[in-house]
C-alpha positions, 0 to 999 in steps of 0.5 A: 922647225923648218925654214918653210914653217918659220915663214908661214908663222912670220907671215901670219903674225905680220897679217895680224899686226897689220889688221891691229893697226887698221882697226885701232889706228883710225881716228874716231869720228864725233858722235852725230846728233848732238848740238854743242854750239850752245854749251859753255866750256864746262858743259852746262847748257845755255839756251838760245835767246831771242830779241824782244822784237820777235815777240816770242814767249821763251819761258818754256825753252824746251817746248819752243827751241825748235822754233827759236832755231828755225828763227835763227836758221837764216843767220846760221845757214851762211846763205847770203840771200837768207841772211839779207831777207832776215835782216830786212825783216828785222829792219822793218820791225824795228823801224819806228812807227809814225806818230798819230796824227802826222799830216802827209806833205801838201798845201793847206787851203783852209783852217777852221777853228773853234775854242773851248774857253774857261769861264771867267776867272777859272782855268782848265786843269791838265788832268781834266782836259786829258780825261775829257779828251779821251772821252771825246775820242781823241788821241795824243800824238804828233806835235804833242797835241790831240787828234781825231783820226779816221780809223780807215785812212790814218795815213791821210792825217787827222780829221781835226786837232786839238792844241793848248790855246796858250803858247806853244801850243803843245802839251807836256805829258810829263807835266800834265798834272801841273798844267793850267790853261785858259782854253783849248783850240780845235782846228781842222786843216783842209783838204783832209781825209774827209770832205770838209763838211763831214769833218765839221760835223765830226769836230763840231760835236766833239768841241761841244762835248768838251765844252760840257765836260770841262764846264767851259765856253765854245767860241768861234774863231772870232773868239765870240760865242758860237750860236745857230746862226754861226754854225749854219754860216760855217756849214754853208761855207764848208758846203761851197768849199766841197763843191769847188774842191770836187769840181776841181777834181773832175775838171779835164786837163786841156 
């Protein structure tokens, strides 16, 4: 074999070795399209979970996992703006709601009061007053007492409220079954969400309904029986209060 033939053979062998090194020496890329972030070390799949305040049904995880990942995308993206927006939404969802019947800050100019009192020698049971309050359209809320709300303006506070006539005035719902009281106090604070006369026309029939349901007496703020003359007097007083309040609102500021 000549020297030239040897050089040719060595050249082709060298080229073959270089080709093998090129094809088999490259590092392999990981497979695409497979999410591994929710797998545990032994390969068993762990479904993503959502907090309860998202109100998402996660029972059918395969059908809804796309939606779940979308909800979590803000925290996975690494985008500070997206993370801040998601955190703000979560905080808004978790912020406690204002209790029913919370009155906004402001002066109280007048309070109108009625009493629903048990008959002589009798008491009003806690379980009975709760049922009566519900039937009369009252809601338990702020300060541990009941309220009648204006459905269209809950942020303006209660139209009127109902408390225990005995101190401290609130109702402990955890012990309501053992409660016995001599009576209930219904009161409306002015100004409120409605004109004074309209608020009275809501409170009076509620007080009468409670007295009927509890087989009790309806008394005025002086603890006297509330009759037609007393009702007419209160209406006249509240009508005058409304006129004065309206004139103060439209009076120009000079």
